[in-house]
N, C-alpha and C positions, 0 to 999 in steps of 0.2 A: 897337540893332537892327542899321542901314543899315549897320555898321561889320561887322556880322558876316557879312551877306550879302554883301560883296563881296568879305570873305575867302575865302568858300566859294566864290563864285564864280570866283576867281583859281588856286583852288586845286584846282577842278574842269578849268579852263581849261589848268593845269599840266602838269596828269597826262595831258589829251588831247592833248595837244602831243611829250608824252615818250612816250606809247604811238605816234603818227605816227613820232616820229623815229627809233626803233627800228625799227617794220617798216620804213620809208623804205632802212633802213641793211639790213638782211636781204635787200630786192627785190633790191637792187642787185647782191650777190652772187649772186643766184638766176639763171640762166641761164633754168628755165621763167616764173619770174615776169617777167623781162624779155620773153617770149613773151607772156604774158598784158597787161604794160602796153605792148608794143608793137603784137599783132592785136586786142587787146579778146576774148581768150579764153583761158582755163584750160587747162592741158597734160589730157589725156583721158588717163585709165587704162585700158593695155589687158594682154591677157598677149603673149608671143611667143615663139616657137621658133626656136631658130637652124639651117640649114637644114648638115647634114653627109652625108656620103657616105654611106650603106650597105647592106648585103645587104639583095637582095627576093627571096621567096620566095614563087612563083603555088602556090597551096595548092587541093586540092580538100577542102573540107569537108562530111562527111553524119553520119549516124547509124546504129549499130550492135547487134548483140545479140552476146554471149557466149554460147556453146551448145557441151555434150559431142560429143567426137565418138564416143561411146558410150554408150549407156544403156540399159538393158533391166529390164524387171521379172524376175526371177527364181523360175521358177514349179518343182510338182512335174512329173516325169513319170507318177508311181505314183502309186495310190491307198494310205492308209494311217495310221497311226497315228506323231506327231511323237516321237521317242525320245530327238533328241539336238538340239540349237539352240545355237548360238551367235552372235550379233551383233551383234557391237559398234557400235551405230548412232553416227551421225557420222562414222566411222572408216574412214580406208584399208586395204583386204585388198588381197594379192596373187593375182595368177591361180592359180586351184586349191584356195584356200584352202576349206575342209569348215564348211560354216556351218549344215547339217540333217543329218540323219538319218532316211528314214521306218524304221517296221519292218518286220524282211525274213525271219523265221522261218521263215513260209511260202513263201520264195520258196529258202533254205536248204534247207528241204525239199523241193522240189522239186530244185533242183539235184544233191541226194544221188542221188535217184532217176533223174533222167534220166544223170548220169555212172555209173548200174548198168545201165541200160541200154546205155549206149554200150559200154562195157567188155563186156558177155555177145556185142555185136553184134561186136565188135572181135575177139573169141575166135573166135565161129562163125564169120566171115569168113579169117579165117586156117588153119582147118580145111578149112572149102568150098575155099578157093585152092588149097591144096594137092592135095587131092581131085582139082580140074579138072584140074591139071598133069598126076595119073598116068589122065586120063580116066574116074573113078571115077565124076564128077556131069556133068551138062547144063549147057550155055548159061547157061539161062534159071537153074538155081539158082544158079550163081555171081550173076547178075545181081542176083536176087532182096536176096542176101547183102549185096550190095552197094550196093543200093539200104538196106536195114533199117541197115546201119555211115550211110551219111552221113544219115537220118534222125535216128537220136539222137544224131549229133554236133551236128547243126541245134540239137537240144534244146537239148543243154549248153548251144552259143554263146548260145542266145536266151535262157536261165535266166541267163546268166552277166551278159549287157547288161541284163537287168532287175535284179538284185541291184546291179550296178553302180551302174543310175539311183537308190537309194533312198537313195545319197549325195552329197547336192545341194554341188558344189563352184562357186564363181564363175568365170565363163568370160574374165575379165581383170581388171588390175586396178583398181580402184576405190574408192568411199566408200560405205559402206551409208547407206539411209537411213532413216527410220523399220520397226522390222519389225510385221508386219501376220498375224501367228500367232506361239501361245504353244509352248511345252513341253506335248505332253501330246494336243494338239489333234489331227482328225481330216482330213487332209488329200485334196481328191481331184486328181487327174490337170489340169492347166494352172490350180491356182491359184494366186494372186499370196504370193510370201513375204516378199520383201522387193524394193526396187529400188533397185541399184549403176549409179556413176556414174564414167566416167571423167576427172578434173578437171585432168592435167597428160599432154598439150599441150590445149589447148583451143582451138576455133573464135572465130573473130569472123566473124558473115556479117553484110554490110553489101551497099549497093548505090548504086550512080553512075549517073548519064545516058551516053546510049548515045555522043553526044560525047566524052565523056572517055574513052571507050575504048582510045587509041590512047596516055593519059598515064600508063595504068596495065600495070604490067609483072608477069610470077611472077618472084618473088624480091625485088621492091622493098620496103624498108622504109616503115613508115608507124607515125605517132604515134596513142594515143589518147588520152583522161580516162574513168574511169570517173565517171558523172554524179554517186553519191551520193556516194564519196569527194573527188571530186577529185583525185586519185594519178593520174598520168600513165606510161604503159606504150607498149613497142613492141612490134609483130607484123610479122611477113612473108607475103604475098602468098604462098597456093601454089594456089590456082584461078580463073580466070575461065572463070563460066560462058560455051558457047557461044550459048544462047538470049537475046534481047532481048525485054524483056516488052512484047508488043504494047499495053497499056495505060499502062505507065508510062515506057516505051522506054526503061527503063533494065537496066543487066545485075547480076546476084548475084555476089557476090566473096567467097570467104572467105579469110581468112587466119589462120596459124598462130602461137597465141599461148603461149610459153612460160611455165608457173606450178608451177615448183618450190618454192616457199615459201607453197604455196594460198592465197593472198592472193584470188586472182579466183574465182567464183563461176557456173557458166550460169545466164545469164538477166539476170548485170549489164549493165544497158541502157551502151553507150560513146559518145562522141562523138569523132569521128574525122578526122584531119588530113592528109592524104597531101600530099605534096610533089612537085612537077610538076618545078618548074624552076627555080633559083638565078641570080638577078642580083646581079653585084657593083657597085659604089660609083653605086647609085640615090638621088636627091633623093625623099627620101619625106618629107607633111605628113599631120598628122591632118585628118580629111576635112571637120571642122569648120571649118577656116584656109580653105574653098574658098567663092566665091560664085560665083553660075549667077545670068548676064544671056542670056536667050534662049539661043541655040546658043554664048556665052562662057561662060568660065571666069576667074576675077581672084581675086588676093591682092592684100591690104593690106602694102605690103614698108616698113621703117621703117629710116632715115637709122641709120649706127653713129653718129654723130660729135651732132647736131644734135635726132635721133629726128622727124624729119621723115617723113609719111606719104606714100608715092606709090602710087597704084593701078596692078598690074601685072597683065596679060594673059597666059596659063599656059595650056599645053599637057598633058595627063593621059593616063598610060597605064593601069596597072592599078590599078585602084581594088576592094580587098578588105577585110574585117574593119575600117573605118574609115580604111584608110590607101591614101592617094593617090601614086601616083606620077606628079613633074614631070619630064616630058620634056625640054620648050621654058620658055623663060622665068625661071628662076633661075639662081643660082649658087650652090655650098656658100660657109658662113657669113653668106647671107643673112637680115634678121632678117623673121622672117612675123609678122600678127598673125593669134594664133588666139582670141583671146576681146574683145570689146568693140571692134569692128571696126564698129560698127553706127552709132556716134556719129562716126563720123573720115570724113575724104574728104582728096582731094589737097590736099596741104600744113598739113594737122593736126598740132600739136607733141604729142608722147605719152607718158606717164610708163609706165613698160614693169617689167615682172614677168614671171617666169617661166614657161613653162607647165605648167601640172598635169600631171604625169609620168606620177603613177600613174594616170591615164583613159588612157592607151594604152601597153601592154608592147609594143610593137614600136618605139618610141622612145626607149625607158628610158635610153639611153647618150648622150642628147641634152641639149645646154647651153646656154643665151643667156649664160655666161660668158666 
């Protein structure tokens, strides 16, 4: 029994010695393990980013809404029954499209009567005018005949105008909404028939603080994203409102959006980005790499060879949308810790992995390779 225990003990001891030997050999060839054995601390896992010169855009970010430059409710100018109706709802039509007709029998009859009166007055006037030249009638008779002629002509023109308004047409090209009447309905003057909306081009209406007024100009191109679809589009500034809102201290701006494919609609909400200045060869960092201590700012820099950490004070420039411009303290190709620096200090040894680029769309071209 004792011999078996001795053999079992010797077997376990042999396994332990073999394991220690293998581990020792691995540590001998591992620089991070050497650091562990020399300093008593294991390398700390961190994420880093390698700084490269990139372009930096100074931008104004705001929100706005797409609006139609022309949108009206089409109404009737005359009373009567609808005898013709052709409203293709949701469809774009051209200017002058006939969408409805109000009954015009009575007006047609009035026109015939008034035209007959006018023709009679015209014949009578020519006869009196001839007599006037011969001195056979007085000036008063001539004036009365002229007045009757003009009055009857006016009645003809008035009746023609009313007759023309029984045919209801579109005043501009646009898209019909849902109709509000049916064929055969009786309509009164001023009753709404349908809404007509122009959708190409559209207006993008937004506001910017007055301090940015000198950074935007008529003709300047801007970018915007429709909040619902996340699709990107472009617009061009057309009008700067000269009035500064005293409550918000902001200025309203109108931009033109060409919408030939009819993708956009009035009422769409937009996230707007206006580039006011572009700077080349700037050193940029994600803001999470920055450490604030009182009124100073620092980063942790990693040496390229030994992966040793150094704390470095930096000066910053533009800070916008999670991106920080470094104007002093760093140089291209420096490795900067973006995650895990809470556990490091000057002299720490680290294991590095690449910065998660998806978190920062402005630095997608950066790499630590």
